[in-house]
PQR file with spaces between the fields and no chain letter, atoms N, CA, C, O and H, PARSE charges and radii, in Angstrom:
ATOM       1  N    MET     1      -0.236   12.564   -6.796 -0.4000 1.5000
ATOM       2  CA   MET     1      -0.252   11.719   -5.618 -0.0000 2.0000
ATOM       3  C    MET     1       0.731   10.582   -5.843  0.5500 1.7000
ATOM       4  O    MET     1       0.741    9.952   -6.900 -0.5500 1.4000
ATOM       5  N    ILE     2       1.550   10.331   -4.842 -0.4000 1.5000
ATOM       6  CA   ILE     2       2.488    9.215   -4.882 -0.0000 2.0000
ATOM       7  C    ILE     2       2.108    8.253   -3.755  0.5500 1.7000
ATOM       8  O    ILE     2       1.855    8.679   -2.628 -0.5500 1.4000
ATOM       9  H    ILE     2       1.542   10.843   -3.983  0.4000 1.0000
ATOM      10  N    TYR     3       2.069    6.961   -4.065 -0.4000 1.5000
ATOM      11  CA   TYR     3       1.805    5.939   -3.062 -0.0000 2.0000
ATOM      12  C    TYR     3       3.092    5.175   -2.813  0.5500 1.7000
ATOM      13  O    TYR     3       3.802    4.811   -3.751 -0.5500 1.4000
ATOM      14  H    TYR     3       2.274    6.616   -4.980  0.4000 1.0000
ATOM      15  N    VAL     4       3.390    4.934   -1.539 -0.4000 1.5000
ATOM      16  CA   VAL     4       4.634    4.295   -1.141 -0.0000 2.0000
ATOM      17  C    VAL     4       4.306    3.095   -0.256  0.5500 1.7000
ATOM      18  O    VAL     4       3.498    3.193    0.668 -0.5500 1.4000
ATOM      19  H    VAL     4       2.814    5.230   -0.777  0.4000 1.0000
ATOM      20  N    LEU     5       4.936    1.976   -0.546 -0.4000 1.5000
ATOM      21  CA   LEU     5       4.818    0.806    0.324 -0.0000 2.0000
ATOM      22  C    LEU     5       6.005    0.835    1.264  0.5500 1.7000
ATOM      23  O    LEU     5       7.155    0.868    0.826 -0.5500 1.4000
ATOM      24  H    LEU     5       5.592    1.896   -1.296  0.4000 1.0000
ATOM      25  N    ARG     6       5.724    0.823    2.549 -0.4000 1.5000
ATOM      26  CA   ARG     6       6.812    0.804    3.519 -0.0000 2.0000
ATOM      27  C    ARG     6       6.478   -0.184    4.618  0.5500 1.7000
ATOM      28  O    ARG     6       5.316   -0.383    4.974 -0.5500 1.4000
ATOM      29  H    ARG     6       4.790    0.797    2.904  0.4000 1.0000
ATOM      30  N    GLY     7       7.523   -0.796    5.146 -0.4000 1.5000
ATOM      31  CA   GLY     7       7.298   -1.773    6.196 -0.0000 2.0000
ATOM      32  C    GLY     7       8.511   -2.640    6.422  0.5500 1.7000
ATOM      33  O    GLY     7       9.636   -2.281    6.074 -0.5500 1.4000
ATOM      34  H    GLY     7       8.466   -0.634    4.857  0.4000 1.0000
ATOM      35  N    THR     8       8.256   -3.795    7.017 -0.4000 1.5000
ATOM      36  CA   THR     8       9.337   -4.710    7.375 -0.0000 2.0000
ATOM      37  C    THR     8       8.874   -6.151    7.212  0.5500 1.7000
ATOM      38  O    THR     8       7.690   -6.458    7.355 -0.5500 1.4000
ATOM      39  H    THR     8       7.342   -4.087    7.300  0.4000 1.0000
ATOM      40  N    GLU     9       9.813   -7.016    6.914 -0.4000 1.5000
ATOM      41  CA   GLU     9       9.521   -8.444    6.851 -0.0000 2.0000
ATOM      42  C    GLU     9       9.785   -9.112    8.192  0.5500 1.7000
ATOM      43  O    GLU     9       9.484  -10.292    8.370 -0.5500 1.4000
ATOM      44  H    GLU     9      10.774   -6.766    6.797  0.4000 1.0000
ATOM      45  N    GLN    10      10.346   -8.363    9.134 -0.4000 1.5000
ATOM      46  CA   GLN    10      10.689   -8.916   10.435 -0.0000 2.0000
ATOM      47  C    GLN    10       9.501   -8.808   11.391  0.5500 1.7000
ATOM      48  O    GLN    10       8.617   -7.973   11.200 -0.5500 1.4000
ATOM      49  H    GLN    10      10.591   -7.404    8.990  0.4000 1.0000
ATOM      50  N    ASN    11       9.487   -9.649   12.410 -0.4000 1.5000
ATOM      51  CA   ASN    11       8.467   -9.624   13.470 -0.0000 2.0000
ATOM      52  C    ASN    11       7.048   -9.724   12.927  0.5500 1.7000
ATOM      53  O    ASN    11       6.177   -8.956   13.335 -0.5500 1.4000
ATOM      54  H    ASN    11      10.206  -10.327   12.565  0.4000 1.0000
ATOM      55  N    GLY    12       6.806  -10.654   12.018 -0.4000 1.5000
ATOM      56  CA   GLY    12       5.450  -10.896   11.549 -0.0000 2.0000
ATOM      57  C    GLY    12       5.042  -10.091   10.327  0.5500 1.7000
ATOM      58  O    GLY    12       3.874  -10.130    9.942 -0.5500 1.4000
ATOM      59  H    GLY    12       7.514  -11.278   11.686  0.4000 1.0000
ATOM      60  N    GLU    13       5.940   -9.379    9.717 -0.4000 1.5000
ATOM      61  CA   GLU    13       5.674   -8.588    8.522 -0.0000 2.0000
ATOM      62  C    GLU    13       4.539   -7.585    8.727  0.5500 1.7000
ATOM      63  O    GLU    13       3.380   -7.970    8.880 -0.5500 1.4000
ATOM      64  H    GLU    13       6.890   -9.347   10.029  0.4000 1.0000
ATOM      65  N    SER    14       4.870   -6.343    8.729 -0.4000 1.5000
ATOM      66  CA   SER    14       3.889   -5.273    8.853 -0.0000 2.0000
ATOM      67  C    SER    14       4.143   -4.270    7.735  0.5500 1.7000
ATOM      68  O    SER    14       5.233   -3.706    7.644 -0.5500 1.4000
ATOM      69  H    SER    14       5.812   -6.030    8.605  0.4000 1.0000
ATOM      70  N    TRP    15       3.147   -4.046    6.884 -0.4000 1.5000
ATOM      71  CA   TRP    15       3.278   -3.179    5.714 -0.0000 2.0000
ATOM      72  C    TRP    15       2.209   -2.104    5.731  0.5500 1.7000
ATOM      73  O    TRP    15       1.080   -2.345    6.158 -0.5500 1.4000
ATOM      74  H    TRP    15       2.262   -4.504    6.957  0.4000 1.0000
ATOM      75  N    THR    16       2.566   -0.918    5.267 -0.4000 1.5000
ATOM      76  CA   THR    16       1.628    0.200    5.176 -0.0000 2.0000
ATOM      77  C    THR    16       1.751    0.838    3.799  0.5500 1.7000
ATOM      78  O    THR    16       2.858    1.022    3.294 -0.5500 1.4000
ATOM      79  H    THR    16       3.484   -0.721    4.920  0.4000 1.0000
ATOM      80  N    ILE    17       0.621    1.174    3.194 -0.4000 1.5000
ATOM      81  CA   ILE    17       0.646    2.012    2.007 -0.0000 2.0000
ATOM      82  C    ILE    17       0.430    3.430    2.503  0.5500 1.7000
ATOM      83  O    ILE    17      -0.553    3.731    3.181 -0.5500 1.4000
ATOM      84  H    ILE    17      -0.278    1.024    3.605  0.4000 1.0000
ATOM      85  N    ALA    18       1.366    4.289    2.149 -0.4000 1.5000
ATOM      86  CA   ALA    18       1.269    5.693    2.535 -0.0000 2.0000
ATOM      87  C    ALA    18       1.117    6.522    1.268  0.5500 1.7000
ATOM      88  O    ALA    18       1.536    6.100    0.190 -0.5500 1.4000
ATOM      89  H    ALA    18       2.164    4.045    1.598  0.4000 1.0000
ATOM      90  N    GLN    19       0.521    7.699    1.398 -0.4000 1.5000
ATOM      91  CA   GLN    19       0.376    8.566    0.240 -0.0000 2.0000
ATOM      92  C    GLN    19       1.035    9.912    0.508  0.5500 1.7000
ATOM      93  O    GLN    19       1.073   10.403    1.636 -0.5500 1.4000
ATOM      94  H    GLN    19       0.181    8.042    2.274  0.4000 1.0000
ATOM      95  N    LEU    20       1.545   10.480   -0.557 -0.4000 1.5000
ATOM      96  CA   LEU    20       2.232   11.756   -0.499 -0.0000 2.0000
ATOM      97  C    LEU    20       1.647   12.617   -1.609  0.5500 1.7000
ATOM      98  O    LEU    20       1.782   12.296   -2.790 -0.5500 1.4000
ATOM      99  H    LEU    20       1.514   10.081   -1.473  0.4000 1.0000
ATOM     100  N    ASP    21       0.996   13.712   -1.226 -0.4000 1.5000
ATOM     101  CA   ASP    21       0.360   14.614   -2.189 -0.0000 2.0000
ATOM     102  C    ASP    21       1.336   15.744   -2.506  0.5500 1.7000
ATOM     103  O    ASP    21       1.538   16.647   -1.693 -0.5500 1.4000
ATOM     104  H    ASP    21       0.886   13.973   -0.267  0.4000 1.0000
ATOM     105  N    LEU    22       1.938   15.686   -3.693 -0.4000 1.5000
ATOM     106  CA   LEU    22       2.949   16.665   -4.073 -0.0000 2.0000
ATOM     107  C    LEU    22       2.358   18.032   -4.401  0.5500 1.7000
ATOM     108  O    LEU    22       3.102   18.995   -4.584 -0.5500 1.4000
ATOM     109  H    LEU    22       1.774   14.952   -4.353  0.4000 1.0000
ATOM     110  N    SER    23       1.030   18.134   -4.479 -0.4000 1.5000
ATOM     111  CA   SER    23       0.416   19.439   -4.738 -0.0000 2.0000
ATOM     112  C    SER    23       0.320   20.279   -3.462  0.5500 1.7000
ATOM     113  O    SER    23       0.061   21.480   -3.533 -0.5500 1.4000
ATOM     114  H    SER    23       0.425   17.351   -4.331  0.4000 1.0000
ATOM     115  N    GLU    24       0.528   19.657   -2.293 -0.4000 1.5000
ATOM     116  CA   GLU    24       0.506   20.398   -1.037 -0.0000 2.0000
ATOM     117  C    GLU    24       1.779   21.238   -0.912  0.5500 1.7000
ATOM     118  O    GLU    24       2.834   20.868   -1.427 -0.5500 1.4000
ATOM     119  H    GLU    24       0.739   18.681   -2.235  0.4000 1.0000
ATOM     120  N    GLU    25       1.663   22.356   -0.232 -0.4000 1.5000
ATOM     121  CA   GLU    25       2.824   23.230   -0.048 -0.0000 2.0000
ATOM     122  C    GLU    25       3.934   22.520    0.720  0.5500 1.7000
ATOM     123  O    GLU    25       5.110   22.637    0.376 -0.5500 1.4000
ATOM     124  H    GLU    25       0.805   22.656    0.186  0.4000 1.0000
ATOM     125  N    ARG    26       3.551   21.779    1.767 -0.4000 1.5000
ATOM     126  CA   ARG    26       4.508   20.993    2.560 -0.0000 2.0000
ATOM     127  C    ARG    26       4.007   19.556    2.637  0.5500 1.7000
ATOM     128  O    ARG    26       3.386   19.170    3.628 -0.5500 1.4000
ATOM     129  H    ARG    26       2.596   21.684    2.047  0.4000 1.0000
ATOM     130  N    PRO    27       4.270   18.761    1.604 -0.5600 1.5000
ATOM     131  CA   PRO    27       3.760   17.384    1.577  0.2800 2.0000
ATOM     132  C    PRO    27       4.241   16.572    2.780  0.5500 1.7000
ATOM     133  O    PRO    27       5.400   16.661    3.184 -0.5500 1.4000
ATOM     134  N    GLU    28       3.335   15.787    3.335 -0.4000 1.5000
ATOM     135  CA   GLU    28       3.666   14.878    4.434 -0.0000 2.0000
ATOM     136  C    GLU    28       3.154   13.494    4.091  0.5500 1.7000
ATOM     137  O    GLU    28       2.089   13.344    3.492 -0.5500 1.4000
ATOM     138  H    GLU    28       2.393   15.715    3.007  0.4000 1.0000
ATOM     139  N    MET    29       3.924   12.478    4.477 -0.4000 1.5000
ATOM     140  CA   MET    29       3.531   11.102    4.264 -0.0000 2.0000
ATOM     141  C    MET    29       2.360   10.773    5.182  0.5500 1.7000
ATOM     142  O    MET    29       2.444   10.975    6.394 -0.5500 1.4000
ATOM     143  H    MET    29       4.789   12.600    4.963  0.4000 1.0000
ATOM     144  N    LYS    30       1.257   10.261    4.604 -0.4000 1.5000
ATOM     145  CA   LYS    30       0.075    9.894    5.389 -0.0000 2.0000
ATOM     146  C    LYS    30      -0.211    8.415    5.191  0.5500 1.7000
ATOM     147  O    LYS    30      -0.456    7.968    4.070 -0.5500 1.4000
ATOM     148  H    LYS    30       1.189   10.097    3.620  0.4000 1.0000
ATOM     149  N    ASP    31      -0.179    7.652    6.285 -0.4000 1.5000
ATOM     150  CA   ASP    31      -0.499    6.231    6.192 -0.0000 2.0000
ATOM     151  C    ASP    31      -1.945    6.074    5.757  0.5500 1.7000
ATOM     152  O    ASP    31      -2.839    6.754    6.260 -0.5500 1.4000
ATOM     153  H    ASP    31       0.021    8.015    7.195  0.4000 1.0000
ATOM     154  N    TRP    32      -2.160    5.160    4.807 -0.4000 1.5000
ATOM     155  CA   TRP    32      -3.493    4.974    4.259 -0.0000 2.0000
ATOM     156  C    TRP    32      -4.067    3.610    4.617  0.5500 1.7000
ATOM     157  O    TRP    32      -5.205    3.516    5.076 -0.5500 1.4000
ATOM     158  H    TRP    32      -1.433    4.608    4.399  0.4000 1.0000
ATOM     159  N    ARG    33      -3.289    2.558    4.411 -0.4000 1.5000
ATOM     160  CA   ARG    33      -3.813    1.222    4.655 -0.0000 2.0000
ATOM     161  C    ARG    33      -2.697    0.339    5.184  0.5500 1.7000
ATOM     162  O    ARG    33      -1.583    0.351    4.662 -0.5500 1.4000
ATOM     163  H    ARG    33      -2.364    2.635    4.038  0.4000 1.0000
ATOM     164  N    ARG    34      -3.001   -0.426    6.222 -0.4000 1.5000
ATOM     165  CA   ARG    34      -2.003   -1.294    6.862 -0.0000 2.0000
ATOM     166  C    ARG    34      -2.329   -2.753    6.533  0.5500 1.7000
ATOM     167  O    ARG    34      -3.492   -3.154    6.480 -0.5500 1.4000
ATOM     168  H    ARG    34      -3.906   -0.436    6.647  0.4000 1.0000
ATOM     169  N    PHE    35      -1.269   -3.528    6.314 -0.4000 1.5000
ATOM     170  CA   PHE    35      -1.404   -4.941    5.978 -0.0000 2.0000
ATOM     171  C    PHE    35      -0.474   -5.766    6.830  0.5500 1.7000
ATOM     172  O    PHE    35       0.529   -5.273    7.345 -0.5500 1.4000
ATOM     173  H    PHE    35      -0.325   -3.202    6.356  0.4000 1.0000
ATOM     174  N    VAL    36      -0.815   -7.009    6.968 -0.4000 1.5000
ATOM     175  CA   VAL    36       0.093   -7.979    7.568 -0.0000 2.0000
ATOM     176  C    VAL    36       0.298   -9.050    6.513  0.5500 1.7000
ATOM     177  O    VAL    36      -0.654   -9.691    6.070 -0.5500 1.4000
ATOM     178  H    VAL    36      -1.631   -7.410    6.550  0.4000 1.0000
ATOM     179  N    ARG    37       1.541   -9.238    6.118 -0.4000 1.5000
ATOM     180  CA   ARG    37       1.899  -10.244    5.112 -0.0000 2.0000
ATOM     181  C    ARG    37       1.150  -10.052    3.798  0.5500 1.7000
ATOM     182  O    ARG    37       0.630  -11.012    3.228 -0.5500 1.4000
ATOM     183  H    ARG    37       2.315   -8.717    6.478  0.4000 1.0000
ATOM     184  N    LEU    38       1.097   -8.835    3.329 -0.4000 1.5000
ATOM     185  CA   LEU    38       0.433   -8.564    2.059 -0.0000 2.0000
ATOM     186  C    LEU    38       1.248   -7.547    1.268  0.5500 1.7000
ATOM     187  O    LEU    38       0.885   -6.371    1.234 -0.5500 1.4000
ATOM     188  H    LEU    38       1.519   -8.056    3.792  0.4000 1.0000
ATOM     189  N    PRO    39       2.333   -7.966    0.636 -0.5600 1.5000
ATOM     190  CA   PRO    39       3.147   -7.002   -0.100  0.2800 2.0000
ATOM     191  C    PRO    39       2.451   -6.538   -1.374  0.5500 1.7000
ATOM     192  O    PRO    39       1.805   -7.328   -2.062 -0.5500 1.4000
ATOM     193  N    LEU    40       2.586   -5.283   -1.674 -0.4000 1.5000
ATOM     194  CA   LEU    40       2.010   -4.704   -2.878 -0.0000 2.0000
ATOM     195  C    LEU    40       2.801   -5.166   -4.093  0.5500 1.7000
ATOM     196  O    LEU    40       4.027   -5.260   -4.042 -0.5500 1.4000
ATOM     197  H    LEU    40       3.111   -4.642   -1.116  0.4000 1.0000
ATOM     198  N    THR    41       2.102   -5.453   -5.185 -0.4000 1.5000
ATOM     199  CA   THR    41       2.822   -5.899   -6.365 -0.0000 2.0000
ATOM     200  C    THR    41       2.596   -5.006   -7.582  0.5500 1.7000
ATOM     201  O    THR    41       3.494   -4.899   -8.417 -0.5500 1.4000
ATOM     202  H    THR    41       1.106   -5.377   -5.227  0.4000 1.0000
ATOM     203  N    TYR    42       1.428   -4.356   -7.720 -0.4000 1.5000
ATOM     204  CA   TYR    42       1.152   -3.654   -8.970 -0.0000 2.0000
ATOM     205  C    TYR    42       0.036   -2.624   -8.790  0.5500 1.7000
ATOM     206  O    TYR    42      -0.923   -2.872   -8.058 -0.5500 1.4000
ATOM     207  H    TYR    42       0.699   -4.444   -7.042  0.4000 1.0000
ATOM     208  N    PHE    43       0.153   -1.478   -9.449 -0.4000 1.5000
ATOM     209  CA   PHE    43      -0.932   -0.488   -9.524 -0.0000 2.0000
ATOM     210  C    PHE    43      -1.195   -0.225  -10.997  0.5500 1.7000
ATOM     211  O    PHE    43      -0.290    0.205  -11.714 -0.5500 1.4000
ATOM     212  H    PHE    43       0.932   -1.277  -10.044  0.4000 1.0000
ATOM     213  N    ASP    44      -2.406   -0.472  -11.463 -0.4000 1.5000
ATOM     214  CA   ASP    44      -2.719   -0.352  -12.889 -0.0000 2.0000
ATOM     215  C    ASP    44      -3.323    0.995  -13.273  0.5500 1.7000
ATOM     216  O    ASP    44      -3.815    1.153  -14.391 -0.5500 1.4000
ATOM     217  H    ASP    44      -3.141   -0.821  -10.881  0.4000 1.0000
ATOM     218  N    GLY    45      -3.292    1.968  -12.361 -0.4000 1.5000
ATOM     219  CA   GLY    45      -3.881    3.275  -12.617 -0.0000 2.0000
ATOM     220  C    GLY    45      -5.276    3.400  -12.019  0.5500 1.7000
ATOM     221  O    GLY    45      -5.779    4.510  -11.842 -0.5500 1.4000
ATOM     222  H    GLY    45      -2.892    1.839  -11.453  0.4000 1.0000
ATOM     223  N    LYS    46      -5.897    2.279  -11.709 -0.4000 1.5000
ATOM     224  CA   LYS    46      -7.221    2.277  -11.094 -0.0000 2.0000
ATOM     225  C    LYS    46      -7.233    1.468   -9.792  0.5500 1.7000
ATOM     226  O    LYS    46      -7.831    1.891   -8.803 -0.5500 1.4000
ATOM     227  H    LYS    46      -5.489    1.377  -11.853  0.4000 1.0000
ATOM     228  N    TYR    47      -6.574    0.309   -9.796 -0.4000 1.5000
ATOM     229  CA   TYR    47      -6.564   -0.578   -8.630 -0.0000 2.0000
ATOM     230  C    TYR    47      -5.136   -0.944   -8.227  0.5500 1.7000
ATOM     231  O    TYR    47      -4.228   -0.987   -9.058 -0.5500 1.4000
ATOM     232  H    TYR    47      -6.088   -0.034  -10.599  0.4000 1.0000
ATOM     233  N    PHE    48      -4.963   -1.204   -6.934 -0.4000 1.5000
ATOM     234  CA   PHE    48      -3.769   -1.856   -6.427 -0.0000 2.0000
ATOM     235  C    PHE    48      -4.048   -3.354   -6.468  0.5500 1.7000
ATOM     236  O    PHE    48      -5.125   -3.794   -6.067 -0.5500 1.4000
ATOM     237  H    PHE    48      -5.700   -1.169   -6.260  0.4000 1.0000
ATOM     238  N    TRP    49      -3.089   -4.138   -6.950 -0.4000 1.5000
ATOM     239  CA   TRP    49      -3.221   -5.595   -7.021 -0.0000 2.0000
ATOM     240  C    TRP    49      -2.119   -6.221   -6.177  0.5500 1.7000
ATOM     241  O    TRP    49      -0.978   -5.758   -6.190 -0.5500 1.4000
ATOM     242  H    TRP    49      -2.214   -3.781   -7.276  0.4000 1.0000
ATOM     243  N    SER    50      -2.459   -7.255   -5.457 -0.4000 1.5000
ATOM     244  CA   SER    50      -1.474   -7.910   -4.617 -0.0000 2.0000
ATOM     245  C    SER    50      -1.851   -9.361   -4.401  0.5500 1.7000
ATOM     246  O    SER    50      -2.950   -9.796   -4.744 -0.5500 1.4000
ATOM     247  H    SER    50      -3.386   -7.631   -5.446  0.4000 1.0000
ATOM     248  N    ASN    51      -0.915  -10.100   -3.823 -0.4000 1.5000
ATOM     249  CA   ASN    51      -1.227  -11.471   -3.437 -0.0000 2.0000
ATOM     250  C    ASN    51      -1.433  -11.524   -1.929  0.5500 1.7000
ATOM     251  O    ASN    51      -0.739  -10.847   -1.171 -0.5500 1.4000
ATOM     252  H    ASN    51      -0.023   -9.746   -3.544  0.4000 1.0000
ATOM     253  N    HIS    52      -2.377  -12.320   -1.514 -0.4000 1.5000
ATOM     254  CA   HIS    52      -2.624  -12.585   -0.096 -0.0000 2.0000
ATOM     255  C    HIS    52      -2.120  -14.003    0.135  0.5500 1.7000
ATOM     256  O    HIS    52      -2.846  -14.979   -0.051 -0.5500 1.4000
ATOM     257  H    HIS    52      -2.941  -12.870   -2.130  0.4000 1.0000
ATOM     258  N    ARG    53      -0.857  -14.091    0.544 -0.4000 1.5000
ATOM     259  CA   ARG    53      -0.206  -15.401    0.615 -0.0000 2.0000
ATOM     260  C    ARG    53      -0.924  -16.384    1.524  0.5500 1.7000
ATOM     261  O    ARG    53      -1.050  -17.561    1.185 -0.5500 1.4000
ATOM     262  H    ARG    53      -0.267  -13.298    0.695  0.4000 1.0000
ATOM     263  N    ALA    54      -1.394  -15.918    2.672 -0.4000 1.5000
ATOM     264  CA   ALA    54      -2.035  -16.830    3.636 -0.0000 2.0000
ATOM     265  C    ALA    54      -3.309  -17.439    3.069  0.5500 1.7000
ATOM     266  O    ALA    54      -3.638  -18.587    3.370 -0.5500 1.4000
ATOM     267  H    ALA    54      -1.292  -14.962    2.947  0.4000 1.0000
ATOM     268  N    ALA    55      -4.032  -16.672    2.244 -0.4000 1.5000
ATOM     269  CA   ALA    55      -5.294  -17.162    1.673 -0.0000 2.0000
ATOM     270  C    ALA    55      -5.103  -17.730    0.272  0.5500 1.7000
ATOM     271  O    ALA    55      -6.049  -18.263   -0.308 -0.5500 1.4000
ATOM     272  H    ALA    55      -3.765  -15.740    1.999  0.4000 1.0000
ATOM     273  N    ASN    56      -3.882  -17.627   -0.288 -0.4000 1.5000
ATOM     274  CA   ASN    56      -3.596  -18.100   -1.634 -0.0000 2.0000
ATOM     275  C    ASN    56      -4.536  -17.443   -2.653  0.5500 1.7000
ATOM     276  O    ASN    56      -5.116  -18.118   -3.503 -0.5500 1.4000
ATOM     277  H    ASN    56      -3.113  -17.194    0.184  0.4000 1.0000
ATOM     278  N    GLU    57      -4.678  -16.106   -2.550 -0.4000 1.5000
ATOM     279  CA   GLU    57      -5.585  -15.357   -3.423 -0.0000 2.0000
ATOM     280  C    GLU    57      -4.902  -14.114   -3.969  0.5500 1.7000
ATOM     281  O    GLU    57      -3.911  -13.634   -3.418 -0.5500 1.4000
ATOM     282  H    GLU    57      -4.207  -15.557   -1.859  0.4000 1.0000
ATOM     283  N    ILE    58      -5.454  -13.603   -5.066 -0.4000 1.5000
ATOM     284  CA   ILE    58      -5.076  -12.299   -5.587 -0.0000 2.0000
ATOM     285  C    ILE    58      -6.167  -11.327   -5.150  0.5500 1.7000
ATOM     286  O    ILE    58      -7.354  -11.635   -5.252 -0.5500 1.4000
ATOM     287  H    ILE    58      -6.259  -13.992   -5.513  0.4000 1.0000
ATOM     288  N    VAL    59      -5.763  -10.148   -4.661 -0.4000 1.5000
ATOM     289  CA   VAL    59      -6.734   -9.147   -4.198 -0.0000 2.0000
ATOM     290  C    VAL    59      -6.513   -7.832   -4.924  0.5500 1.7000
ATOM     291  O    VAL    59      -5.403   -7.535   -5.367 -0.5500 1.4000
ATOM     292  H    VAL    59      -4.798   -9.898   -4.578  0.4000 1.0000
ATOM     293  N    ALA    60      -7.580   -7.044   -5.043 -0.4000 1.5000
ATOM     294  CA   ALA    60      -7.504   -5.719   -5.659 -0.0000 2.0000
ATOM     295  C    ALA    60      -8.306   -4.734   -4.812  0.5500 1.7000
ATOM     296  O    ALA    60      -9.327   -5.092   -4.225 -0.5500 1.4000
ATOM     297  H    ALA    60      -8.482   -7.286   -4.683  0.4000 1.0000
ATOM     298  N    PHE    61      -7.835   -3.499   -4.757 -0.4000 1.5000
ATOM     299  CA   PHE    61      -8.557   -2.453   -4.037 -0.0000 2.0000
ATOM     300  C    PHE    61      -8.201   -1.113   -4.637  0.5500 1.7000
ATOM     301  O    PHE    61      -7.127   -0.955   -5.218 -0.5500 1.4000
ATOM     302  H    PHE    61      -7.006   -3.208   -5.234  0.4000 1.0000
ATOM     303  N    SER    62      -9.091   -0.144   -4.503 -0.4000 1.5000
ATOM     304  CA   SER    62      -8.839    1.178   -5.074 -0.0000 2.0000
ATOM     305  C    SER    62      -8.258    2.130   -4.034  0.5500 1.7000
ATOM     306  O    SER    62      -8.500    1.981   -2.836 -0.5500 1.4000
ATOM     307  H    SER    62      -9.963   -0.272   -4.031  0.4000 1.0000
ATOM     308  N    PRO    63      -7.488    3.112   -4.507 -0.5600 1.5000
ATOM     309  CA   PRO    63      -6.906    4.089   -3.588  0.2800 2.0000
ATOM     310  C    PRO    63      -7.977    5.015   -3.016  0.5500 1.7000
ATOM     311  O    PRO    63      -9.074    5.109   -3.565 -0.5500 1.4000
ATOM     312  N    PRO    64      -7.665    5.693   -1.925 -0.5600 1.5000
ATOM     313  CA   PRO    64      -8.646    6.626   -1.354  0.2800 2.0000
ATOM     314  C    PRO    64      -8.885    7.791   -2.310  0.5500 1.7000
ATOM     315  O    PRO    64      -8.019    8.138   -3.112 -0.5500 1.4000
ATOM     316  N    LYS    65     -10.054    8.379   -2.215 -0.4000 1.5000
ATOM     317  CA   LYS    65     -10.390    9.510   -3.093 -0.0000 2.0000
ATOM     318  C    LYS    65     -10.238   10.800   -2.364  0.5500 1.7000
ATOM     319  O    LYS    65     -10.475   11.864   -2.936 -0.5500 1.4000
ATOM     320  H    LYS    65     -10.758    8.097   -1.563  0.4000 1.0000
């Protein structure tokens, strides 16, 4: 499984984490989670870690199963 951060910094910043399952015969990018102003910074093998700039916090969440 590959996770990709895609989005734009323009028009209010809209970011999506998408996943691509390379074990599928014809892999397709599937949007998983959408963010506003929350760029991804790190995946430690268990959690995604990022900063939430508006709240001045660090957040963590796990990928879908």
